[in-house]
MARLUMDO-488487 format. One record per residue (C-alpha): residue number from 1; residue in three letters; x, y, z. Coordinates in nm, 4 decimals. Example, Ala and Ser with C-alpha at 12.3 -4.5 7.8 and 13.67 -1.06 7.14 Angstrom:
REM MARLUMDO-488487
  nr rest     east    north       up
   1  Ala   1.2300  -0.4500   0.7800
   2  Ser   1.3670  -0.1060   0.7140
END
This chain:
REM MARLUMDO-488487
  nr rest     east    north       up
   1  Met  -2.9317  -8.1284   5.5875
   2  Thr  -2.7474  -8.3814   5.8069
   3  Asp  -2.8689  -8.4809   6.1521
   4  Asn  -2.5903  -8.2860   6.3237
   5  Leu  -2.6680  -7.9667   6.1325
   6  Arg  -3.0406  -8.0236   6.1777
   7  Asp  -3.0036  -8.0636   6.5529
   8  Lys  -2.7891  -7.7527   6.5813
   9  Thr  -3.0330  -7.5599   6.3679
  10  Val  -3.3413  -7.6708   6.5606
  11  Arg  -3.1779  -7.5972   6.8952
  12  Gly  -3.0406  -7.2661   6.7761
  13  Val  -3.3596  -7.1512   6.6040
  14  Ala  -3.5765  -7.2578   6.8979
  15  Trp  -3.3805  -7.0600   7.1551
  16  Ser  -3.3113  -6.7739   6.9180
  17  Phe  -3.6843  -6.7566   6.8522
  18  Val  -3.7528  -6.7488   7.2259
  19  Glu  -3.4860  -6.4821   7.2746
  20  Arg  -3.6014  -6.2606   6.9878
  21  Phe  -3.9735  -6.2819   7.0433
  22  Ser  -3.9700  -6.2827   7.4212
  23  Val  -3.7532  -5.9719   7.4126
  24  Gln  -3.9152  -5.8068   7.1129
  25  Gly  -4.2609  -5.9112   7.2295
  26  Val  -4.2102  -5.7577   7.5730
  27  Thr  -4.0429  -5.4505   7.4233
  28  Phe  -4.3138  -5.4173   7.1608
  29  Leu  -4.5978  -5.4368   7.4118
  30  Leu  -4.4337  -5.1946   7.6517
  31  Glu  -4.3550  -4.9561   7.3648
  32  Leu  -4.7232  -4.9559   7.2715
  33  Val  -4.8019  -4.8333   7.6224
  34  Ile  -4.5233  -4.5731   7.6078
  35  Ala  -4.6330  -4.4634   7.2583
  36  Arg  -4.9803  -4.3834   7.3895
  37  Leu  -4.8244  -4.1769   7.6691
  38  Val  -4.5546  -3.9803   7.4825
  39  Gly  -4.6996  -3.9502   7.1289
  40  Pro  -4.5417  -3.9496   6.7780
  41  Glu  -4.3442  -3.6245   6.8251
  42  Asn  -4.1215  -3.7630   7.1030
  43  Tyr  -4.0606  -4.0831   6.9090
  44  Gly  -3.9605  -3.8642   6.6167
  45  Leu  -3.6904  -3.6950   6.8272
  46  Ile  -3.5259  -4.0297   6.9061
  47  Ala  -3.5593  -4.1400   6.5422
  48  Met  -3.3589  -3.8320   6.4372
  49  Leu  -3.0577  -3.9795   6.6163
  50  Ala  -3.0983  -4.3229   6.4576
  51  Ile  -2.8489  -4.2695   6.1761
  52  Phe  -2.5762  -4.1416   6.4111
  53  Met  -2.6236  -4.4313   6.6524
  54  Ala  -2.6399  -4.6957   6.3803
  55  Val  -2.3284  -4.5737   6.1999
  56  Ser  -2.1391  -4.5398   6.5278
  57  Gln  -2.2327  -4.8929   6.6361
  58  Val  -2.1182  -5.0435   6.3069
  59  Phe  -1.7946  -4.8430   6.3167
  60  Ile  -1.7233  -4.9642   6.6700
  61  Asp  -1.7701  -5.3307   6.5829
  62  Gly  -1.5758  -5.2917   6.2591
  63  Gly  -1.6885  -5.6322   6.1299
  64  Phe  -1.4664  -5.8066   6.3853
  65  Ser  -1.7523  -5.9996   6.5468
  66  Ser  -1.8438  -6.1544   6.2107
  67  Ala  -1.4768  -6.2270   6.1478
  68  Leu  -1.4570  -6.4158   6.4782
  69  Ile  -1.7584  -6.6273   6.3838
  70  Gln  -1.6395  -6.6993   6.0295
  71  Arg  -1.2861  -6.8057   6.1233
  72  Gln  -1.2345  -7.1566   6.2573
  73  Asp  -0.8839  -7.0900   6.4029
  74  Arg  -0.9848  -6.8187   6.6534
  75  Asp  -0.8336  -6.8203   7.0029
  76  Glu  -0.8524  -6.6179   7.3261
  77  Arg  -0.6094  -6.3565   7.1988
  78  Asp  -0.8507  -6.2864   6.9133
  79  Phe  -1.1456  -6.2393   7.1497
  80  Ser  -0.9473  -6.0100   7.3798
  81  Thr  -0.8157  -5.8020   7.0918
  82  Val  -1.1672  -5.7457   6.9569
  83  Phe  -1.2846  -5.6438   7.3060
  84  Tyr  -1.0180  -5.3715   7.3336
  85  Ile  -1.0841  -5.2507   6.9783
  86  Asn  -1.4573  -5.2226   7.0434
  87  Leu  -1.4105  -5.0433   7.3753
  88  Gly  -1.1508  -4.7976   7.2429
  89  Leu  -1.3558  -4.7085   6.9364
  90  Ser  -1.6736  -4.6662   7.1440
  91  Ile  -1.5039  -4.4105   7.3691
  92  Val  -1.3659  -4.2168   7.0720
  93  Thr  -1.7048  -4.2249   6.8998
  94  Tyr  -1.8854  -4.1059   7.2130
  95  Val  -1.6502  -3.8095   7.2466
  96  Leu  -1.7117  -3.7157   6.8821
  97  Leu  -2.0895  -3.7323   6.9297
  98  Phe  -2.0671  -3.5352   7.2549
  99  Val  -1.8793  -3.2547   7.0790
 100  Ser  -2.1040  -3.2713   6.7708
 101  Ala  -2.4310  -3.2656   6.9674
 102  Pro  -2.4999  -2.8906   6.9149
 103  Trp  -2.4522  -2.9292   6.5379
 104  Ile  -2.6885  -3.2272   6.5297
 105  Ala  -2.9507  -3.0260   6.7200
 106  Ser  -2.9030  -2.7308   6.4856
 107  Phe  -2.9357  -2.9504   6.1744
 108  Phe  -3.2787  -3.0751   6.2815
 109  Gly  -3.3832  -2.7465   6.4432
 110  Gln  -3.4436  -2.9200   6.7784
 111  Pro  -3.2341  -2.7641   7.0608
 112  Ile  -3.3273  -3.0428   7.3038
 113  Leu  -3.1287  -3.2895   7.0878
 114  Thr  -2.8022  -3.1531   7.2311
 115  Asp  -2.8662  -3.2979   7.5748
 116  Ile  -3.0422  -3.6074   7.4369
 117  Thr  -2.7468  -3.6922   7.2113
 118  Arg  -2.4937  -3.6615   7.4937
 119  Val  -2.6897  -3.8929   7.7234
 120  Tyr  -2.8318  -4.1365   7.4682
 121  Ser  -2.4893  -4.1964   7.3087
 122  Leu  -2.3619  -4.3594   7.6300
 123  Asn  -2.5335  -4.6698   7.4911
 124  Leu  -2.2389  -4.7101   7.2541
 125  Ile  -1.9867  -4.7615   7.5346
 126  Leu  -2.2167  -4.9978   7.7228
 127  Asn  -2.2867  -5.2054   7.4100
 128  Ser  -1.9157  -5.2391   7.3335
 129  Leu  -1.8565  -5.4081   7.6689
 130  Val  -2.0755  -5.7082   7.5787
 131  Ala  -2.0095  -5.7461   7.2033
 132  Val  -1.7558  -6.0263   7.2520
 133  Asn  -1.9747  -6.2034   7.5078
 134  Lys  -2.2586  -6.2144   7.2550
 135  Thr  -2.0198  -6.3339   6.9837
 136  Lys  -1.8989  -6.6226   7.2011
 137  Leu  -2.2596  -6.7263   7.2669
 138  Thr  -2.3406  -6.7072   6.8959
 139  Ile  -2.0415  -6.9242   6.8035
 140  Ala  -2.1585  -7.1812   7.0578
 141  Val  -2.5160  -7.1529   6.9172
 142  Asp  -2.6143  -7.0801   7.2791
 143  Phe  -2.9210  -6.8653   7.2341
 144  Lys  -3.0734  -7.0007   7.5539
 145  Thr  -2.8359  -6.7871   7.7589
 146  Gln  -2.8859  -6.4920   7.5269
 147  Ser  -3.2622  -6.5240   7.5718
 148  Lys  -3.2269  -6.4924   7.9497
 149  Ile  -3.0006  -6.1890   7.9243
 150  Ser  -3.2107  -6.0071   7.6678
 151  Phe  -3.5478  -6.0872   7.8216
 152  Phe  -3.4733  -5.9606   8.1710
 153  Ser  -3.2976  -5.6520   8.0346
 154  Ala  -3.5930  -5.5674   7.8092
 155  Leu  -3.8543  -5.6347   8.0757
 156  Leu  -3.6953  -5.4282   8.3526
 157  Ser  -3.5946  -5.1375   8.1287
 158  Gly  -3.9348  -5.1398   7.9592
 159  Leu  -4.1149  -5.1163   8.2920
 160  Leu  -3.8896  -4.8226   8.3821
 161  Gly  -3.9795  -4.6560   8.0512
 162  Val  -4.3527  -4.7000   8.1147
 163  Phe  -4.3196  -4.5568   8.4648
 164  Leu  -4.1238  -4.2522   8.3462
 165  Ala  -4.3629  -4.1915   8.0569
 166  Trp  -4.6584  -4.2141   8.2974
 167  Gln  -4.4839  -3.9593   8.5203
 168  Gly  -4.4621  -3.7166   8.2283
 169  Trp  -4.0924  -3.7450   8.1371
 170  Gly  -4.1746  -3.7373   7.7639
 171  Val  -3.8775  -3.8083   7.5386
 172  Trp  -3.6515  -3.8663   7.8404
 173  Ala  -3.8543  -4.1763   7.9254
 174  Leu  -3.7298  -4.3241   7.5957
 175  Val  -3.3709  -4.2135   7.6612
 176  Trp  -3.3481  -4.3628   8.0093
 177  Gln  -3.5244  -4.6797   7.8994
 178  Ala  -3.2569  -4.7364   7.6323
 179  Leu  -2.9728  -4.6675   7.8757
 180  Ala  -3.1217  -4.8971   8.1388
 181  Ser  -3.1554  -5.1753   7.8812
 182  Ala  -2.7889  -5.1435   7.7777
 183  Ala  -2.6667  -5.1306   8.1395
 184  Leu  -2.8682  -5.4384   8.2362
 185  Asn  -2.7322  -5.6192   7.9311
 186  Val  -2.3796  -5.5570   8.0578
 187  Leu  -2.4654  -5.6767   8.4074
 188  Phe  -2.6430  -5.9951   8.2992
 189  Ser  -2.3898  -6.0769   8.0239
 190  Phe  -2.0931  -6.0797   8.2586
 191  Tyr  -2.2937  -6.2741   8.5158
 192  Tyr  -2.3920  -6.5529   8.2730
 193  Val  -2.0904  -6.5664   8.0400
 194  Arg  -1.8209  -6.4954   8.3003
 195  Trp  -1.5604  -6.4034   8.0398
 196  Leu  -1.2944  -6.1374   8.0871
 197  Pro  -1.0353  -6.0293   7.8298
 198  Gln  -0.6660  -6.1044   7.8616
 199  Lys  -0.4503  -5.8127   7.9663
 200  Arg  -0.2859  -5.7386   7.6343
 201  Phe  -0.3808  -5.6398   7.2819
 202  Ser  -0.2479  -5.8619   6.9995
 203  Gly  -0.1363  -5.6946   6.6788
 204  Ala  -0.1224  -6.0318   6.5022
 205  Ser  -0.4856  -6.1015   6.5908
 206  Phe  -0.5875  -5.7595   6.4694
 207  His  -0.4275  -5.8102   6.1268
 208  Lys  -0.5719  -6.1610   6.0944
 209  Leu  -0.9281  -6.0469   6.1645
 210  Phe  -0.9001  -5.7138   5.9844
 211  Ala  -0.8533  -5.8807   5.6455
 212  Phe  -1.2094  -6.0166   5.6597
 213  Gly  -1.3678  -5.7634   5.8925
 214  Ser  -1.2539  -5.4444   5.7188
 215  Lys  -1.4587  -5.5142   5.4069
 216  Leu  -1.7594  -5.5990   5.6203
 217  Leu  -1.7063  -5.2738   5.8107
 218  Val  -1.7393  -5.0664   5.4951
 219  Ala  -2.0311  -5.2779   5.3685
 220  Asn  -2.2140  -5.2551   5.7010
 221  Leu  -2.1503  -4.8812   5.7245
 222  Ile  -2.3078  -4.8304   5.3839
 223  Ser  -2.6004  -5.0542   5.4784
 224  Ser  -2.6542  -4.8784   5.8130
 225  Val  -2.6427  -4.5330   5.6575
 226  Tyr  -2.9044  -4.6473   5.4078
 227  Ser  -3.1321  -4.8046   5.6702
 228  Lys  -3.1316  -4.4890   5.8844
 229  Val  -3.0930  -4.2146   5.6256
 230  Tyr  -3.4695  -4.2148   5.5781
 231  Glu  -3.5167  -4.0936   5.9356
 232  Met  -3.2595  -3.8201   5.8796
 233  Val  -3.4172  -3.7029   5.5528
 234  Ile  -3.7727  -3.7180   5.6893
 235  Gly  -3.6660  -3.5493   6.0142
 236  Lys  -3.5031  -3.2669   5.8182
 237  Arg  -3.7713  -3.2234   5.5525
 238  Phe  -4.0859  -3.2993   5.7549
 239  Ala  -4.2097  -3.2434   6.1109
 240  Ser  -4.1033  -3.4684   6.4010
 241  Phe  -4.4695  -3.5803   6.4257
 242  Gln  -4.4541  -3.7213   6.0703
 243  Leu  -4.1184  -3.8838   6.1409
 244  Gly  -4.2744  -4.0486   6.4457
 245  Leu  -4.5521  -4.1941   6.2284
 246  Tyr  -4.3032  -4.3226   5.9699
 247  Ser  -4.0776  -4.4674   6.2382
 248  Arg  -4.3667  -4.6557   6.3993
 249  Ala  -4.4809  -4.7975   6.0621
 250  Asp  -4.1233  -4.9070   5.9975
 251  Lys  -4.0922  -5.0715   6.3409
 252  Phe  -4.4093  -5.2752   6.2948
 253  Asn  -4.2606  -5.4255   5.9783
 254  Gln  -3.9231  -5.4765   6.1424
 255  Phe  -4.0864  -5.6677   6.4232
 256  Ala  -4.2363  -5.9169   6.1802
 257  Ser  -3.9519  -5.9352   5.9263
 258  Ser  -3.6184  -5.8513   6.0839
 259  Asn  -3.6686  -6.0758   6.3849
 260  Ile  -3.7268  -6.3923   6.1816
 261  Ser  -3.4551  -6.3005   5.9312
 262  Gly  -3.2174  -6.2164   6.2155
 263  Ile  -3.2861  -6.5479   6.3873
 264  Leu  -3.2079  -6.7495   6.0752
 265  Gln  -2.9032  -6.5369   5.9948
 266  Arg  -2.7310  -6.5670   6.3296
 267  Val  -2.8127  -6.9369   6.3597
 268  Ser  -2.7184  -7.0274   6.0033
 269  Phe  -2.3924  -6.8301   5.9944
 270  Pro  -2.2002  -7.0326   6.2558
 271  Val  -2.3695  -7.3594   6.1521
 272  Leu  -2.3053  -7.3222   5.7783
 273  Ser  -1.9527  -7.1932   5.8399
 274  Glu  -1.8680  -7.5463   5.9536
 275  Ile  -1.9464  -7.6848   5.6044
 276  Gln  -1.8274  -7.3860   5.4013
 277  Asn  -1.6021  -7.6058   5.1843
 278  Asp  -1.8674  -7.8685   5.0976
 279  Asp  -2.0718  -7.7007   4.8229
 280  Ala  -2.3321  -7.9768   4.7857
 281  Arg  -2.4212  -7.9826   5.1569
 282  Leu  -2.4025  -7.6042   5.1750
 283  Leu  -2.6467  -7.5546   4.8856
 284  Ser  -2.8913  -7.8081   5.0295
 285  Ala  -2.8865  -7.6449   5.3727
 286  Tyr  -2.9030  -7.2990   5.2182
 287  Lys  -3.2225  -7.3865   5.0285
 288  Lys  -3.3806  -7.5147   5.3484
 289  Tyr  -3.3034  -7.1931   5.5336
 290  Met  -3.4503  -6.9819   5.2543
 291  Gln  -3.7707  -7.1869   5.2325
 292  Met  -3.8184  -7.1901   5.6104
 293  Ser  -3.7647  -6.8155   5.6209
 294  Ala  -4.0216  -6.7487   5.3466
 295  Leu  -4.2647  -6.9958   5.5051
 296  Val  -4.2784  -6.7900   5.8254
 297  Val  -4.1971  -6.4319   5.7224
 298  Phe  -4.4209  -6.3921   5.4167
 299  Pro  -4.7563  -6.4617   5.5896
 300  Leu  -4.6557  -6.2575   5.8952
 301  Ile  -4.5731  -5.9507   5.6872
 302  Leu  -4.8660  -5.9650   5.4461
 303  Gly  -5.1089  -6.0733   5.7176
 304  Met  -5.0112  -5.7645   5.9179
 305  Cys  -5.0523  -5.5563   5.6029
 306  Gly  -5.4092  -5.6823   5.5664
 307  Val  -5.5105  -5.6067   5.9239
 308  Ala  -5.3083  -5.2824   5.9591
 309  Arg  -5.5991  -5.0411   6.0019
 310  Pro  -5.7790  -5.2131   6.2923
 311  Met  -5.4423  -5.3080   6.4435
 312  Ile  -5.3128  -4.9495   6.4625
 313  His  -5.6460  -4.8170   6.5856
 314  Ala  -5.6807  -5.0829   6.8553
 315  Leu  -5.3207  -5.0760   6.9780
 316  Leu  -5.2187  -4.7109   6.9417
 317  Gly  -5.5323  -4.5031   6.8960
 318  Asp  -5.6506  -4.2304   6.6573
 319  Glu  -5.3330  -4.0219   6.6972
 320  Trp  -5.1300  -4.2848   6.5108
 321  Met  -5.3696  -4.3656   6.2232
 322  Gly  -5.1548  -4.1650   5.9823
 323  Cys  -4.9011  -4.4499   5.9727
 324  Val  -5.1443  -4.7160   5.8383
 325  Thr  -5.0872  -4.6625   5.4649
 326  Met  -4.7106  -4.6307   5.5139
 327  Leu  -4.7088  -4.9574   5.7091
 328  Gln  -4.8975  -5.1354   5.4293
 329  Val  -4.6672  -5.0084   5.1543
 330  Leu  -4.3516  -5.0850   5.3529
 331  Ser  -4.4746  -5.4433   5.3991
 332  Phe  -4.3945  -5.5063   5.0324
 333  Ala  -4.0399  -5.3816   5.0916
 334  Tyr  -3.9730  -5.5821   5.4067
 335  Ile  -4.1165  -5.9091   5.2773
 336  Trp  -3.8036  -5.9689   5.0664
 337  Asp  -3.5569  -5.9018   5.3471
 338  Cys  -3.5472  -6.2649   5.4596
 339  Val  -3.4421  -6.3856   5.1131
 340  Ile  -3.1934  -6.1007   5.0726
 341  Met  -3.0448  -6.1862   5.4120
 342  Val  -3.0055  -6.5560   5.3314
 343  Asn  -2.8250  -6.4693   5.0077
 344  Leu  -2.5857  -6.2373   5.1896
 345  Asn  -2.5280  -6.4970   5.4583
 346  Leu  -2.4114  -6.7492   5.2013
 347  Ile  -2.1558  -6.4983   5.0710
 348  Tyr  -2.0344  -6.4394   5.4292
 349  Val  -2.0025  -6.8142   5.4878
 350  Lys  -1.7910  -6.8561   5.1734
 351  Gly  -1.5569  -6.5854   5.3051
 352  His  -1.6171  -6.3341   5.0258
 353  Ser  -1.6571  -6.0123   5.2201
 354  Asp  -1.5229  -5.8347   4.9086
 355  Tyr  -1.8343  -5.9467   4.7183
 356  Val  -2.0537  -5.8088   4.9959
 357  Leu  -1.8750  -5.4742   4.9765
 358  Arg  -1.9214  -5.4509   4.6001
 359  Leu  -2.2893  -5.5364   4.6347
 360  Glu  -2.3479  -5.2765   4.9042
 361  Ile  -2.1821  -5.0004   4.7013
 362  Val  -2.3897  -5.0731   4.3906
 363  Lys  -2.7172  -5.1293   4.5774
 364  Lys  -2.6913  -4.8229   4.7943
 365  Leu  -2.6020  -4.5955   4.5045
 366  Ile  -2.9290  -4.7093   4.3499
 367  Ala  -3.1133  -4.6679   4.6824
 368  Phe  -2.9884  -4.3150   4.7438
 369  Thr  -3.0831  -4.2176   4.3889
 370  Ile  -3.4367  -4.3464   4.4459
 371  Leu  -3.4576  -4.1616   4.7796
 372  Val  -3.3427  -3.8310   4.6286
 373  Ile  -3.6112  -3.8603   4.3607
 374  Thr  -3.8971  -3.9676   4.5902
 375  Met  -3.8317  -3.7269   4.8801
 376  Phe  -3.9842  -3.4406   4.6813
 377  Tyr  -4.3179  -3.6228   4.6467
 378  Gly  -4.4002  -3.6958   5.0107
 379  Leu  -4.3750  -3.9764   5.2655
 380  Leu  -4.5830  -4.2258   5.0679
 381  Ala  -4.3560  -4.1827   4.7648
 382  Ile  -4.0540  -4.2525   4.9866
 383  Cys  -4.2180  -4.5766   5.1033
 384  Ile  -4.2925  -4.6810   4.7431
 385  Gly  -3.9297  -4.6099   4.6573
 386  Arg  -3.8224  -4.8539   4.9269
 387  Val  -4.0368  -5.1250   4.7658
 388  Ile  -3.8725  -5.0640   4.4275
 389  Tyr  -3.5272  -5.0762   4.5828
 390  Ser  -3.5943  -5.4016   4.7728
 391  Ile  -3.6838  -5.5832   4.4502
 392  Ile  -3.3677  -5.4529   4.2817
 393  Ala  -3.1595  -5.5587   4.5840
 394  Leu  -3.3065  -5.9081   4.5728
 395  Tyr  -3.2059  -5.9445   4.2088
 396  Leu  -2.8536  -5.8105   4.2627
 397  Asn  -2.7842  -6.0329   4.5643
 398  Thr  -2.8569  -6.3461   4.3641
 399  Tyr  -2.5783  -6.2617   4.1172
 400  Tyr  -2.3093  -6.3928   4.3515
 401  Thr  -2.5120  -6.6870   4.4826
 402  Arg  -2.5468  -6.8004   4.1213
 403  Arg  -2.1747  -6.7509   4.0755
 404  Leu  -2.0834  -6.9373   4.3947
 405  Leu  -2.3372  -7.2230   4.3925
 406  Asn  -2.5189  -7.1909   4.0595
 407  Tyr  -2.8411  -7.0864   4.2333
 408  Gly  -2.9709  -6.7705   4.0693
 409  Phe  -3.2642  -6.5312   4.0691
 410  Leu  -3.5209  -6.7312   3.8690
 411  Gln  -3.4495  -7.0516   4.0607
 412  Gln  -3.4991  -6.8717   4.3890
 413  Leu  -3.8211  -6.7081   4.2692
 414  Arg  -3.9615  -7.0509   4.1892
 415  Glu  -3.8741  -7.1633   4.5419
 416  Ile  -4.0487  -6.8726   4.7169
 417  Ala  -4.3412  -6.8081   4.4781
 418  Pro  -4.5831  -7.0521   4.6527
 419  Phe  -4.5249  -6.8829   4.9890
 420  Phe  -4.5816  -6.5387   4.8367
 421  Leu  -4.9068  -6.6393   4.6661
 422  Met  -5.0462  -6.8078   4.9781
 423  Ser  -4.9495  -6.5022   5.1830
 424  Leu  -5.1415  -6.2759   4.9445
 425  Val  -5.4483  -6.4850   5.0271
 426  Val  -5.3759  -6.4315   5.3980
 427  Met  -5.3531  -6.0570   5.3352
 428  Gly  -5.6883  -6.0663   5.1579
 429  Val  -5.8455  -6.2457   5.4534
 430  Gly  -5.7080  -5.9781   5.6878
 431  Leu  -5.8486  -5.6972   5.4712
 432  Leu  -6.1869  -5.8720   5.4541
 433  Val  -6.2032  -5.9127   5.8320
 434  Gly  -6.1210  -5.5432   5.8755
 435  Leu  -6.4043  -5.4479   5.6405
 436  Leu  -6.6664  -5.6838   5.7867
 437  Val  -6.5962  -5.6351   6.1594
 438  Pro  -6.6591  -5.2730   6.2675
 439  Arg  -6.4883  -5.2758   6.6083
 440  Ser  -6.1084  -5.2588   6.5753
 441  Ile  -6.0144  -5.4759   6.8706
 442  Val  -6.2624  -5.7479   6.7673
 443  Ala  -6.1398  -5.7359   6.4061
 444  Leu  -5.7803  -5.7708   6.5252
 445  Val  -5.8592  -6.0725   6.7439
 446  Val  -6.0598  -6.2424   6.4670
 447  Ala  -5.7810  -6.1850   6.2124
 448  Val  -5.5127  -6.3183   6.4494
 449  Val  -5.7143  -6.6413   6.4804
 450  Val  -5.8447  -6.6827   6.1248
 451  Cys  -5.5386  -6.5840   5.9170
 452  Pro  -5.3001  -6.8494   6.0602
 453  Ile  -5.5704  -7.1161   6.0226
 454  Val  -5.6191  -7.0252   5.6560
 455  Tyr  -5.2433  -7.0360   5.5944
 456  Val  -5.1923  -7.3727   5.7643
 457  Leu  -5.4854  -7.5212   5.5710
 458  Met  -5.3308  -7.4023   5.2423
 459  Cys  -4.9933  -7.5523   5.3379
 460  Arg  -5.1617  -7.8841   5.4082
 461  Leu  -5.3836  -7.8718   5.0976
 462  Phe  -5.0914  -7.7997   4.8629
 463  His  -4.8508  -8.0353   5.0463
 464  Val  -4.5897  -7.7643   5.1021
 465  Gly  -4.2596  -7.9421   5.1718
 466  Ala  -4.1088  -7.6733   5.3961
 467  Tyr  -4.4197  -7.6786   5.6168
 468  Ser  -4.4073  -8.0581   5.6501
 469  Glu  -4.0380  -8.0483   5.7380
 470  Leu  -4.0951  -7.7735   5.9940
 471  Met  -4.3637  -7.9833   6.1620
 472  Leu  -4.1286  -8.2831   6.1696
 473  Leu  -3.8531  -8.0713   6.3221
 474  Leu  -4.0874  -7.9387   6.5890
 475  Lys  -4.2143  -8.2895   6.6720
 476  Arg  -3.8580  -8.4171   6.6890
 477  Lys  -3.7610  -8.1329   6.9200
 478  Ser  -4.0550  -8.1951   7.1517
 479  Ser  -4.0064  -8.5735   7.1672
END
């Protein structure tokens, strides 16, 4: 990786890390407080809407934000055109959800979902107003500004959510927290970015961006339906209390996995797009991103898996203990997400959104088949099915990376195997601490201290290259 790319990566990752974990950390901590106040059932009600919100959000964006990042010849007409597309589609989508709200409530057998859907869906319009602002910051690798916007929005809206939950608002505390977060995002985004669209829509810009973005739209729709269909199936087949437990187990894993993977994805996409035509440099940088991702994500996920029981008991209480086993099983599904994401990112960078679409169709057909089979055997079977699917998805994604850069499945396994094995040791340490220390809060504190020390010592003992390079990057950044 050249000095210029390294500097951009370090700067981007550093501020993206601050943005993700300051925001997610604050949100996570405040959600723990709210979870104790409102309980699993109310979280389950919001989770029932997840698939509708996720699909709507993807449909509104239409892949145009990714198209703006990937193209090097973008101009102000392109940005303005995407703004008007996003806004127009968000209004249409909101109207459809408003009208469909009674049917959604009837499907889940929860009459209160009619009003919740009509209020909660306003997030779509608010989010569309800042999509281009965020894209411009991503292109500039300016995650420092994004960190300010996201942090203050999360903090203020989270405090509102805690207050409303404490006052007994129940599920409406979650609804108004989400709306406040989106509204504050709009306010802070326009204050910091100070960008406004031009007055007219450009048909030429639309056609230019649609060629790349349309395939991503379909691929992302398929992916979003898959990621949220579990909530819909569980919400329909099981009680909202059980859905709340599953949703919380899923969010714990997302916090550890998706944040790191998301950081590397949004930093690497604009950076690697600059060298998309230099295969040798691209492959070298791509390997570094994958190793760095595995270095950080694997021990976080499996360490959390090891300490899951005392962690849930200490942070959420007895009412939530039903999600422990689900959290542990799902850890072995989420651990591969970082590698899957890096593979997909390379395909994006090379401009092959058609490959991504083909992959999503094949993978999700397999995923839905697994879900249909496992849903009849209970929640734990559904979680195991997700593990099986994640391994299949990892294998399938490497087909095109081997085709594009001759870097296939077995080569990648050799790269990430050391991180996986060391992380299994970390998981074992976490399990041992949970067994030996009777008090949950003490066990959690001990594990948080001991597990990272064990992992760092293993990295030093086995002279792990990615760890050494990460330390050099951090020293260089601080000097």
